[in-house]
All heavy atoms as an XYZ file, in Angstrom:
793
protein
N     -31.957     87.361    -55.351
C     -31.833     88.326    -54.287
C     -30.733     87.883    -53.327
O     -30.497     86.696    -53.159
C     -33.148     88.431    -53.504
C     -34.309     89.029    -54.257
S     -35.787     89.169    -53.206
C     -35.265     90.377    -52.018
N     -30.114     88.863    -52.696
C     -29.129     88.555    -51.659
C     -29.659     89.012    -50.311
O     -30.395     89.996    -50.223
C     -27.789     89.217    -51.963
C     -27.082     88.576    -53.142
C     -25.698     89.138    -53.333
O     -25.559     90.374    -53.414
O     -24.751     88.335    -53.416
N     -29.267     88.269    -49.289
C     -29.721     88.531    -47.934
C     -28.543     88.447    -46.982
O     -27.722     87.526    -47.085
C     -30.757     87.488    -47.500
C     -31.983     87.454    -48.361
C     -32.037     86.660    -49.495
C     -33.093     88.215    -48.029
C     -33.165     86.621    -50.281
C     -34.235     88.181    -48.811
C     -34.276     87.383    -49.946
N     -28.478     89.390    -46.043
C     -27.536     89.324    -44.930
C     -28.291     88.672    -43.775
O     -29.403     89.086    -43.441
C     -27.080     90.728    -44.541
C     -26.254     90.754    -43.292
C     -24.915     90.405    -43.329
C     -26.808     91.113    -42.076
C     -24.137     90.422    -42.175
C     -26.052     91.142    -40.922
C     -24.715     90.791    -40.968
N     -27.688     87.639    -43.186
C     -28.341     86.921    -42.086
C     -27.404     86.906    -40.877
O     -26.269     86.434    -40.969
C     -28.724     85.477    -42.484
C     -29.482     84.795    -41.349
C     -29.565     85.469    -43.764
N     -27.898     87.454    -39.782
C     -27.203     87.433    -38.495
C     -27.781     86.243    -37.735
O     -28.973     86.223    -37.420
C     -27.460     88.744    -37.756
C     -26.774     88.833    -36.411
O     -26.218     87.825    -35.927
O     -26.806     89.920    -35.813
N     -26.947     85.253    -37.473
C     -27.394     84.002    -36.859
C     -26.815     83.885    -35.453
O     -25.602     83.734    -35.295
C     -26.959     82.818    -37.724
C     -27.511     82.895    -39.137
S     -27.015     81.539    -40.210
C     -25.337     82.000    -40.579
N     -27.677     84.006    -34.454
C     -27.257     83.935    -33.053
C     -27.783     82.628    -32.456
O     -28.992     82.376    -32.455
C     -27.790     85.121    -32.277
N     -26.877     81.814    -31.946
C     -27.220     80.495    -31.427
C     -27.132     80.482    -29.911
O     -26.168     80.985    -29.338
C     -26.276     79.425    -32.012
O     -26.389     79.468    -33.441
C     -26.607     78.044    -31.519
N     -28.131     79.879    -29.287
C     -28.139     79.668    -27.843
C     -28.320     78.181    -27.596
O     -29.355     77.608    -27.960
C     -29.290     80.453    -27.175
O     -29.146     81.834    -27.493
C     -29.270     80.267    -25.675
N     -27.317     77.572    -27.000
C     -27.379     76.139    -26.711
C     -28.254     75.940    -25.474
O     -28.018     76.581    -24.445
C     -25.972     75.562    -26.481
C     -25.121     75.775    -27.734
C     -26.043     74.083    -26.111
C     -23.658     75.488    -27.539
N     -29.253     75.097    -25.570
C     -30.129     74.875    -24.411
C     -29.357     74.317    -23.213
O     -28.452     73.487    -23.372
C     -31.139     73.842    -24.923
C     -31.080     73.933    -26.409
C     -29.673     74.331    -26.740
N     -29.713     74.809    -22.031
C     -29.086     74.307    -20.812
C     -29.257     72.796    -20.731
O     -30.290     72.256    -21.098
C     -29.718     74.971    -19.590
C     -29.328     76.418    -19.494
C     -29.092     76.837    -18.057
O     -28.878     75.987    -17.190
O     -29.123     78.050    -17.852
N     -28.217     72.144    -20.254
C     -28.262     70.701    -20.084
C     -27.880     69.911    -21.323
O     -27.843     68.685    -21.281
N     -27.604     70.602    -22.436
C     -27.200     69.912    -23.656
C     -25.785     69.367    -23.464
O     -24.887     70.098    -23.050
C     -27.248     70.859    -24.863
O     -28.562     71.410    -24.962
C     -26.910     70.127    -26.150
N     -25.600     68.107    -23.773
C     -24.286     67.487    -23.581
C     -23.296     67.973    -24.631
O     -23.695     68.343    -25.748
C     -24.373     65.956    -23.675
O     -24.731     65.603    -25.021
C     -25.387     65.384    -22.686
N     -22.011     67.971    -24.301
C     -20.997     68.338    -25.300
C     -21.070     67.446    -26.540
O     -20.821     67.908    -27.650
C     -19.668     68.147    -24.556
C     -20.016     68.310    -23.112
C     -21.410     67.750    -22.979
N     -21.432     66.189    -26.357
C     -21.553     65.270    -27.496
C     -22.691     65.704    -28.424
O     -22.558     65.648    -29.652
C     -21.779     63.832    -27.015
C     -20.610     63.240    -26.237
C     -20.559     63.692    -24.773
O     -21.567     64.203    -24.242
O     -19.479     63.553    -24.168
N     -23.807     66.140    -27.832
C     -24.938     66.608    -28.645
C     -24.572     67.884    -29.395
O     -24.953     68.060    -30.561
C     -26.169     66.831    -27.774
N     -23.824     68.767    -28.747
C     -23.375     70.000    -29.406
C     -22.455     69.647    -30.575
O     -22.609     70.178    -31.683
C     -22.661     70.939    -28.410
C     -22.012     72.111    -29.135
C     -23.636     71.431    -27.348
N     -21.517     68.741    -30.352
C     -20.582     68.346    -31.411
C     -21.329     67.722    -32.592
O     -21.012     68.016    -33.755
C     -19.539     67.371    -30.855
N     -22.309     66.895    -32.315
C     -23.099     66.263    -33.383
C     -23.893     67.307    -34.157
O     -23.956     67.264    -35.386
C     -24.033     65.202    -32.807
C     -24.915     64.538    -33.836
C     -24.175     63.830    -34.967
O     -23.018     63.381    -34.757
O     -24.741     63.725    -36.070
N     -24.481     68.262    -33.447
C     -25.247     69.323    -34.110
C     -24.330     70.156    -34.995
O     -24.681     70.482    -36.131
C     -25.936     70.199    -33.059
C     -26.758     71.319    -33.647
S     -28.235     70.785    -34.526
C     -29.390     70.748    -33.157
N     -23.150     70.501    -34.500
C     -22.203     71.289    -35.302
C     -21.768     70.530    -36.545
O     -21.622     71.116    -37.627
C     -20.990     71.667    -34.463
C     -21.315     72.704    -33.402
C     -20.092     73.109    -32.656
N     -19.524     74.262    -33.357
C     -18.808     75.186    -32.786
N     -18.500     75.102    -31.514
N     -18.351     76.203    -33.476
N     -21.573     69.224    -36.408
C     -21.189     68.392    -37.548
C     -22.292     68.393    -38.612
O     -22.023     68.563    -39.804
C     -20.903     66.966    -37.061
C     -20.513     66.001    -38.138
C     -20.257     64.628    -37.539
C     -20.048     63.592    -38.612
N     -19.902     62.240    -38.043
N     -23.534     68.229    -38.184
C     -24.670     68.237    -39.116
C     -24.834     69.614    -39.767
O     -25.125     69.714    -40.961
C     -25.950     67.820    -38.386
C     -25.936     66.349    -37.981
C     -27.162     65.924    -37.169
N     -28.396     66.455    -37.692
C     -29.330     67.062    -36.942
N     -29.181     67.211    -35.653
N     -30.438     67.511    -37.508
N     -24.645     70.667    -38.974
C     -24.747     72.034    -39.501
C     -23.670     72.286    -40.552
O     -23.949     72.872    -41.610
C     -24.622     73.045    -38.362
C     -24.708     74.482    -38.794
C     -26.122     74.964    -39.066
O     -27.085     74.174    -38.946
O     -26.272     76.148    -39.402
N     -22.450     71.867    -40.290
C     -21.356     72.057    -41.253
C     -21.648     71.332    -42.561
O     -21.392     71.865    -43.644
C     -20.037     71.586    -40.652
N     -22.191     70.138    -42.474
C     -22.523     69.374    -43.680
C     -23.608     70.085    -44.486
O     -23.523     70.199    -45.715
C     -22.968     67.963    -43.309
N     -24.627     70.591    -43.799
C     -25.715     71.290    -44.506
C     -25.204     72.603    -45.097
O     -25.554     72.958    -46.227
C     -26.898     71.540    -43.567
C     -28.061     72.237    -44.240
C     -28.641     71.402    -45.379
N     -29.743     72.110    -46.010
C     -29.951     72.138    -47.304
N     -29.161     71.452    -48.133
N     -30.964     72.806    -47.805
N     -24.370     73.334    -44.371
C     -23.800     74.574    -44.889
C     -22.978     74.302    -46.149
O     -23.041     75.068    -47.117
C     -22.959     75.265    -43.831
N     -22.235     73.205    -46.156
C     -21.444     72.847    -47.331
C     -22.359     72.569    -48.529
O     -22.051     72.964    -49.661
C     -20.566     71.634    -47.030
N     -23.484     71.907    -48.293
C     -24.451     71.652    -49.375
C     -25.013     72.965    -49.913
O     -25.113     73.151    -51.133
C     -25.612     70.788    -48.873
C     -25.250     69.362    -48.559
C     -26.391     68.615    -47.865
O     -27.450     69.231    -47.555
O     -26.222     67.412    -47.627
N     -25.407     73.858    -49.004
C     -25.968     75.139    -49.431
C     -24.939     75.964    -50.196
O     -25.285     76.643    -51.166
C     -26.498     75.909    -48.215
C     -27.724     75.293    -47.539
C     -28.039     76.020    -46.242
C     -28.927     75.291    -48.470
N     -23.681     75.910    -49.779
C     -22.614     76.604    -50.498
C     -22.408     75.990    -51.880
O     -22.310     76.708    -52.884
C     -21.326     76.574    -49.690
N     -22.360     74.682    -51.933
C     -22.174     73.991    -53.208
C     -23.284     74.341    -54.196
O     -23.047     74.510    -55.392
C     -22.145     72.476    -52.978
C     -21.958     71.665    -54.271
C     -22.313     70.206    -54.120
N     -23.753     70.103    -53.903
C     -24.328     69.316    -53.008
N     -23.619     68.543    -52.227
N     -25.640     69.287    -52.883
N     -24.508     74.498    -53.677
C     -25.657     74.792    -54.534
C     -25.828     76.291    -54.814
O     -26.769     76.692    -55.494
C     -26.934     74.229    -53.902
C     -26.917     72.696    -53.852
O     -26.126     72.067    -54.583
O     -27.707     72.139    -53.068
N     -24.908     77.120    -54.290
C     -24.902     78.538    -54.595
C     -25.794     79.402    -53.715
O     -25.952     80.593    -53.990
N     -26.374     78.835    -52.663
C     -27.250     79.611    -51.780
C     -26.468     80.329    -50.680
O     -26.753     81.482    -50.376
C     -28.320     78.716    -51.147
C     -29.252     78.113    -52.149
C     -29.242     76.751    -52.386
C     -30.141     78.901    -52.855
C     -30.102     76.176    -53.302
C     -31.006     78.346    -53.777
C     -30.986     76.977    -54.008
N     -25.535     79.647    -50.058
C     -24.694     80.241    -49.019
C     -23.455     80.787    -49.709
O     -22.614     80.035    -50.193
C     -24.323     79.209    -47.955
C     -23.375     79.684    -46.845
C     -23.951     80.883    -46.101
C     -23.096     78.543    -45.875
N     -23.380     82.122    -49.791
C     -22.317     82.758    -50.568
C     -21.090     83.092    -49.745
O     -19.964     82.969    -50.214
C     -22.860     84.045    -51.211
C     -24.120     83.854    -52.057
C     -23.855     83.024    -53.300
N     -22.863     83.627    -54.130
C     -23.108     84.464    -55.122
N     -24.327     84.795    -55.431
N     -22.123     84.970    -55.813
N     -21.293     83.582    -48.516
C     -20.188     83.956    -47.635
C     -20.609     83.676    -46.200
O     -21.795     83.681    -45.879
C     -19.851     85.444    -47.766
C     -19.384     85.902    -49.130
C     -18.003     85.384    -49.515
N     -16.979     85.649    -48.526
C     -16.223     86.734    -48.477
N     -16.372     87.696    -49.357
N     -15.311     86.872    -47.533
N     -19.610     83.480    -45.334
C     -19.873     83.197    -43.923
C     -18.743     83.794    -43.103
O     -17.566     83.585    -43.417
C     -19.952     81.678    -43.709
C     -20.450     81.160    -42.378
C     -21.867     81.632    -42.090
C     -20.402     79.634    -42.366
N     -19.107     84.559    -42.066
C     -18.124     85.207    -41.204
C     -18.404     84.892    -39.747
O     -19.548     84.612    -39.369
C     -18.197     86.731    -41.327
C     -17.792     87.297    -42.632
C     -16.545     87.670    -43.031
C     -18.657     87.606    -43.730
N     -16.580     88.189    -44.301
C     -17.870     88.157    -44.750
C     -20.028     87.455    -43.949
C     -18.402     88.570    -45.966
C     -20.561     87.865    -45.162
C     -19.745     88.410    -46.147
N     -17.377     85.025    -38.930
C     -17.502     84.959    -37.475
C     -17.204     86.372    -36.967
O     -16.070     86.826    -37.045
C     -16.490     83.969    -36.900
C     -16.479     83.909    -35.407
C     -17.514     83.036    -34.800
N     -17.338     81.670    -35.256
C     -18.371     80.851    -35.460
N     -19.589     81.253    -35.238
N     -18.173     79.631    -35.873
N     -18.222     87.108    -36.495
C     -17.966     88.456    -35.986
C     -17.247     88.400    -34.641
O     -17.135     87.317    -34.043
C     -19.378     89.033    -35.821
C     -20.227     87.838    -35.545
C     -19.618     86.716    -36.361
N     -16.788     89.547    -34.140
C     -16.204     89.545    -32.789
C     -17.235     89.015    -31.793
O     -18.406     89.390    -31.847
C     -15.902     91.026    -32.533
C     -15.825     91.640    -33.893
C     -16.774     90.867    -34.764
N     -16.799     88.124    -30.935
C     -17.717     87.456    -30.005
C     -17.398     87.792    -28.563
O     -16.238     87.916    -28.187
C     -17.642     85.938    -30.187
C     -18.000     85.403    -31.569
C     -17.743     83.904    -31.629
C     -19.438     85.719    -31.920
N     -18.432     87.897    -27.755
C     -18.270     88.027    -26.317
C     -18.140     86.652    -25.700
O     -18.328     85.630    -26.372
N     -17.834     86.588    -24.407
C     -17.715     85.298    -23.726
C     -19.004     84.488    -23.847
O     -20.099     84.994    -23.597
C     -17.453     85.688    -22.268
C     -16.924     87.086    -22.323
C     -17.569     87.726    -23.519
N     -18.865     83.255    -24.288
C     -20.003     82.351    -24.405
C     -20.942     82.644    -25.560
O     -21.947     81.968    -25.726
N     -20.618     83.637    -26.383
C     -21.486     83.988    -27.504
C     -21.163     83.102    -28.702
O     -20.005     82.806    -28.992
C     -21.290     85.459    -27.870
C     -22.282     85.949    -28.887
C     -22.124     87.432    -29.190
O     -21.058     88.017    -28.891
O     -23.071     88.015    -29.716
N     -22.192     82.688    -29.411
C     -22.048     81.846    -30.596
C     -22.862     82.504    -31.693
O     -24.095     82.501    -31.663
C     -22.569     80.459    -30.271
C     -22.214     79.384    -31.242
C     -21.532     79.502    -32.407
C     -22.545     78.012    -31.109
N     -21.414     78.286    -33.017
C     -22.033     77.350    -32.239
C     -23.223     77.268    -30.161
C     -22.185     75.981    -32.440
C     -23.364     75.910    -30.362
C     -22.845     75.273    -31.477
N     -22.174     83.086    -32.677
C     -22.854     83.882    -33.692
C     -22.096     83.783    -35.017
O     -20.881     83.658    -35.043
C     -22.906     85.327    -33.205
C     -23.497     86.295    -34.155
C     -23.488     87.705    -33.560
N     -24.829     88.231    -33.647
C     -25.619     88.483    -32.626
N     -25.202     88.312    -31.406
N     -26.827     88.950    -32.823
N     -22.850     83.881    -36.107
C     -22.272     83.922    -37.450
C     -23.015     84.957    -38.270
O     -24.201     85.223    -38.026
C     -22.395     82.557    -38.141
O     -21.695     81.568    -37.440
N     -22.334     85.520    -39.255
C     -22.947     86.394    -40.239
C     -22.799     85.717    -41.588
O     -21.759     85.120    -41.883
C     -22.249     87.737    -40.291
C     -22.439     88.592    -39.085
C     -23.399     88.486    -38.120
C     -21.639     89.711    -38.718
N     -23.239     89.467    -37.178
C     -22.167     90.241    -37.526
C     -20.532     90.328    -39.280
C     -21.628     91.349    -36.896
C     -19.988     91.431    -38.652
C     -20.532     91.936    -37.481
N     -23.822     85.818    -42.410
C     -23.784     85.140    -43.707
C     -24.441     85.985    -44.782
O     -25.315     86.806    -44.506
C     -24.492     83.792    -43.615
N     -24.009     85.744    -46.018
C     -24.707     86.245    -47.196
C     -25.290     85.023    -47.897
O     -24.571     84.076    -48.226
C     -23.744     86.988    -48.159
C     -23.123     88.207    -47.496
C     -24.480     87.361    -49.457
C     -24.074     89.342    -47.206
N     -26.594     85.069    -48.076
C     -27.309     84.018    -48.798
C     -27.863     84.605    -50.089
O     -28.196     85.793    -50.151
C     -28.492     83.490    -47.975
C     -28.126     82.494    -46.923
C     -27.697     82.915    -45.674
C     -28.225     81.132    -47.159
C     -27.376     82.010    -44.691
C     -27.895     80.217    -46.175
C     -27.473     80.649    -44.942
N     -27.990     83.768    -51.083
C     -28.633     84.123    -52.333
C     -29.842     83.200    -52.484
O     -29.711     81.981    -52.341
C     -27.658     83.919    -53.492
O     -28.242     84.300    -54.707
N     -31.013     83.790    -52.736
C     -32.231     83.006    -52.914
C     -33.181     83.800    -53.799
O     -33.092     85.032    -53.854
C     -32.883     82.719    -51.558
N     -34.099     83.122    -54.486
C     -35.029     83.838    -55.363
C     -35.918     84.843    -54.626
O     -36.266     85.879    -55.177
C     -35.878     82.736    -55.986
C     -35.095     81.478    -55.808
C     -34.262     81.673    -54.585
N     -36.261     84.532    -53.372
C     -37.128     85.421    -52.601
C     -37.035     85.063    -51.121
O     -36.362     84.094    -50.750
C     -38.580     85.349    -53.094
C     -39.147     83.942    -53.090
O     -38.907     83.181    -52.114
O     -39.846     83.583    -54.055
N     -37.709     85.852    -50.276
C     -37.647     85.657    -48.826
C     -38.242     84.319    -48.391
O     -37.764     83.713    -47.436
C     -38.354     86.807    -48.114
N     -39.273     83.862    -49.083
C     -39.874     82.573    -48.725
C     -38.886     81.424    -48.938
O     -38.777     80.526    -48.107
C     -41.146     82.314    -49.534
C     -42.291     83.230    -49.130
O     -42.281     83.748    -47.984
O     -43.191     83.439    -49.964
N     -38.170     81.460    -50.044
C     -37.168     80.420    -50.307
C     -36.018     80.517    -49.315
O     -35.502     79.500    -48.845
C     -36.648     80.523    -51.740
C     -35.596     79.495    -52.093
C     -36.095     78.054    -52.091
O     -37.298     77.803    -51.974
O     -35.241     77.139    -52.203
N     -35.613     81.731    -48.978
C     -34.567     81.880    -47.966
C     -35.018     81.240    -46.658
O     -34.244     80.522    -46.026
C     -34.217     83.344    -47.743
C     -33.218     83.561    -46.605
C     -31.847     82.996    -46.954
C     -33.136     85.021    -46.232
N     -36.242     81.497    -46.248
C     -36.750     80.909    -45.002
C     -36.704     79.385    -45.070
O     -36.330     78.720    -44.106
C     -38.174     81.394    -44.719
C     -38.818     80.744    -43.519
C     -38.034     80.868    -42.219
O     -37.307     81.863    -42.022
O     -38.130     79.948    -41.380
N     -37.064     78.812    -46.212
C     -37.000     77.352    -46.373
C     -35.562     76.864    -46.216
O     -35.309     75.857    -45.544
C     -37.555     76.938    -47.736
C     -37.682     75.427    -47.920
C     -38.071     75.056    -49.336
N     -36.999     75.269    -50.291
C     -35.902     74.524    -50.399
N     -35.696     73.510    -49.585
N     -34.988     74.790    -51.313
N     -34.616     77.595    -46.794
C     -33.206     77.214    -46.695
C     -32.719     77.301    -45.248
O     -32.058     76.381    -44.756
C     -32.348     78.105    -47.590
C     -32.614     77.995    -49.083
C     -31.920     79.121    -49.825
C     -32.198     76.642    -49.613
N     -33.037     78.401    -44.573
C     -32.607     78.561    -43.179
C     -33.230     77.487    -42.289
O     -32.564     76.956    -41.396
C     -32.962     79.958    -42.665
C     -32.212     81.114    -43.328
C     -32.792     82.452    -42.865
C     -30.725     81.034    -43.058
N     -34.483     77.167    -42.537
C     -35.167     76.141    -41.740
C     -34.561     74.758    -41.957
O     -34.706     73.879    -41.097
C     -36.653     76.129    -42.070
N     -33.870     74.559    -43.075
C     -33.262     73.249    -43.358
C     -31.942     73.043    -42.620
O     -31.383     71.946    -42.652
C     -33.028     73.098    -44.861
O     -31.901     73.860    -45.293
N     -31.457     74.081    -41.956
C     -30.177     73.990    -41.257
C     -30.404     73.471    -39.838
O     -31.253     74.011    -39.109
C     -29.491     75.352    -41.255
C     -29.225     75.876    -42.667
S     -28.504     77.527    -42.684
C     -26.796     77.105    -42.295
N     -29.688     72.421    -39.433
C     -29.927     71.813    -38.120
C     -29.861     72.775    -36.944
O     -30.682     72.685    -36.027
C     -28.839     70.736    -38.025
C     -28.554     70.371    -39.445
C     -28.698     71.659    -40.203
N     -28.912     73.715    -36.959
C     -28.775     74.637    -35.826
C     -29.966     75.574    -35.675
O     -30.115     76.231    -34.647
C     -27.497     75.472    -35.939
C     -26.265     74.897    -35.264
C     -25.051     75.779    -35.521
C     -26.472     74.718    -33.782
N     -30.835     75.623    -36.657
C     -32.006     76.495    -36.558
C     -32.828     76.163    -35.309
O     -33.504     77.025    -34.755
C     -32.860     76.356    -37.820
C     -34.035     77.324    -37.896
C     -33.521     78.746    -38.102
N     -34.522     79.764    -38.232
C     -35.252     80.021    -39.297
N     -35.154     79.274    -40.378
N     -36.092     81.014    -39.298
N     -32.725     74.938    -34.830
C     -33.445     74.547    -33.610
C     -32.987     75.369    -32.403
O     -33.752     75.559    -31.457
C     -33.234     73.061    -33.345
N     -31.760     75.860    -32.426
C     -31.181     76.615    -31.308
C     -30.882     78.063    -31.675
O     -30.312     78.804    -30.890
C     -29.871     75.981    -30.857
C     -29.961     74.574    -30.359
C     -31.081     73.887    -29.974
C     -28.877     73.680    -30.174
N     -30.749     72.630    -29.579
C     -29.390     72.468    -29.681
C     -27.502     73.780    -30.370
C     -28.602     71.369    -29.382
C     -26.704     72.686    -30.077
C     -27.252     71.489    -29.584
N     -31.236     78.461    -32.889
C     -30.743     79.712    -33.435
C     -31.875     80.709    -33.674
O     -32.985     80.348    -34.017
C     -30.056     79.403    -34.769
C     -29.147     80.462    -35.266
C     -28.421     80.028    -36.514
N     -29.354     79.910    -37.624
C     -29.258     79.006    -38.578
N     -28.270     78.144    -38.593
N     -30.145     78.962    -39.547
N     -31.524     81.990    -33.528
C     -32.410     83.089    -33.900
C     -31.745     83.797    -35.077
O     -30.599     84.225    -34.991
C     -32.576     84.061    -32.721
C     -33.448     85.258    -33.033
C     -33.497     86.253    -31.873
N     -32.212     86.530    -31.246
C     -31.289     87.363    -31.717
N     -31.471     88.000    -32.853
N     -30.157     87.563    -31.058
N     -32.468     83.903    -36.174
C     -31.939     84.540    -37.376
C     -32.575     85.908    -37.567
O     -33.796     86.053    -37.439
C     -32.239     83.693    -38.623
C     -31.577     82.328    -38.585
O     -30.517     82.202    -37.953
O     -32.126     81.389    -39.185
N     -31.743     86.886    -37.888
C     -32.225     88.208    -38.267
C     -31.830     88.416    -39.722
O     -30.637     88.395    -40.051
C     -31.611     89.300    -37.371
O     -31.925     89.001    -36.006
C     -32.151     90.664    -37.729
N     -32.822     88.588    -40.580
C     -32.605     88.651    -42.025
C     -32.780     90.082    -42.518
O     -33.750     90.751    -42.163
C     -33.594     87.724    -42.756
C     -33.467     87.874    -44.270
C     -33.390     86.274    -42.333
N     -31.840     90.514    -43.351
C     -31.925     91.810    -44.009
C     -31.778     91.581    -45.510
O     -30.752     91.050    -45.959
C     -30.810     92.760    -43.518
O     -30.903     92.902    -42.107
C     -30.915     94.119    -44.184
N     -32.804     91.942    -46.275
C     -32.707     91.860    -47.734
C     -31.766     92.952    -48.218
O     -31.806     94.083    -47.724
C     -34.086     92.026    -48.364
N     -30.906     92.622    -49.157
C     -29.918     93.566    -49.678
C     -30.280     93.969    -51.100
O     -30.739     93.144    -51.891
C     -28.525     92.929    -49.668
C     -28.019     92.473    -48.304
C     -26.705     91.717    -48.467
C     -27.853     93.650    -47.368
N     -30.066     95.238    -51.397
C     -30.237     95.729    -52.761
C     -28.929     96.379    -53.190
O     -28.205     96.930    -52.357
C     -31.387     96.753    -52.860
O     -31.149     97.811    -51.941
C     -32.731     96.108    -52.544
N     -28.609     96.314    -54.470
C     -27.350     96.889    -54.937
C     -27.287     98.394    -54.700
O     -28.286     99.097    -54.802
C     -27.337     96.588    -56.437
C     -28.318     95.481    -56.618
C     -29.346     95.654    -55.542
N     -26.103     98.853    -54.386
C     -25.838    100.288    -54.231
C     -25.240    100.774    -55.545
O     -24.383    100.110    -56.132
C     -24.856    100.517    -53.076
C     -24.699    101.937    -52.695
N     -23.983    102.834    -53.447
C     -25.187    102.620    -51.635
C     -24.022    104.014    -52.877
N     -24.757    103.925    -51.764
N     -25.650    101.937    -56.034
C     -25.120    102.405    -57.326
C     -23.611    102.645    -57.334
O     -23.003    102.619    -58.399
C     -25.887    103.707    -57.588
C     -26.533    104.075    -56.302
C     -26.638    102.841    -55.465
N     -23.007    102.822    -56.168
C     -21.553    103.039    -56.107
C     -20.788    101.776    -55.735
O     -19.594    101.842    -55.457
C     -21.240    104.137    -55.083
O     -21.805    105.350    -55.489
N     -21.449    100.638    -55.750
C     -20.797     99.373    -55.392
C     -19.691     99.067    -56.400
O     -19.946     98.937    -57.588
C     -21.839     98.251    -55.395
C     -21.260     96.896    -55.052
O     -20.033     96.762    -54.823
O     -22.037     95.927    -55.008
N     -18.426     98.964    -55.936
C     -17.339     98.670    -56.860
C     -17.443     97.269    -57.470
O     -16.825     96.992    -58.488
C     -16.088     98.810    -56.012
C     -16.547     98.647    -54.612
C     -17.969     99.124    -54.556
N     -18.255     96.404    -56.881
C     -18.407     95.053    -57.404
C     -19.365     94.956    -58.584
O     -19.557     93.889    -59.136
N     -19.959     96.067    -58.982
C     -20.902     96.034    -60.104
C     -20.200     95.909    -61.454
O     -20.854     95.639    -62.455
C     -21.796     97.281    -60.101
C     -22.831     97.344    -58.966
C     -23.600     98.657    -59.048
C     -23.771     96.168    -59.044
N     -18.893     96.115    -61.471
C     -18.138     95.952    -62.722
C     -18.409     97.028    -63.746
O     -18.417     96.756    -64.937
N     -18.625     98.245    -63.304
C     -18.859     99.354    -64.238
C     -17.580     99.618    -65.039
O     -16.486     99.587    -64.487
C     -19.260    100.615    -63.479
C     -20.614    100.535    -62.812
C     -20.908    101.826    -62.068
N     -19.830    102.278    -61.186
C     -19.609    101.820    -59.954
N     -20.371    100.893    -59.460
N     -18.624    102.313    -59.231
N     -17.731     99.897    -66.310
C     -16.531    100.272    -67.085
C     -16.001    101.626    -66.624
O     -16.755    102.486    -66.208
C     -17.033    100.345    -68.533
C     -18.522    100.476    -68.430
C     -18.928     99.896    -67.091
N     -14.697    101.798    -66.749
C     -14.067    103.075    -66.318
C     -14.071    104.074    -67.415
O     -14.165    103.843    -68.538
C     -12.652    102.769    -65.838
C     -12.716    101.815    -64.668
C     -11.420    101.801    -63.908
O     -10.700    102.811    -63.891
O     -11.137    100.774    -63.319
């Protein structure tokens, strides 16, 4: 299954810049692992407002429970709110590779 995940992060007040940098480093490492293992398929940075920290992603997982386990394994989840939308193929999707 594929899932669209809107990930909105709020850094807790009083968090030091060093702690933020360390968290981002750990998050990047975990994201690279998930990508390598085929779970994190795409990642985007949508248009952001001042002070907003948000990402959009496509994840692939066998089911919603496994997706939740994967999202929970990401360090930024401690500061992040995820909105998950399960995706189903559209019959007119040009990526389906239909013969002409």
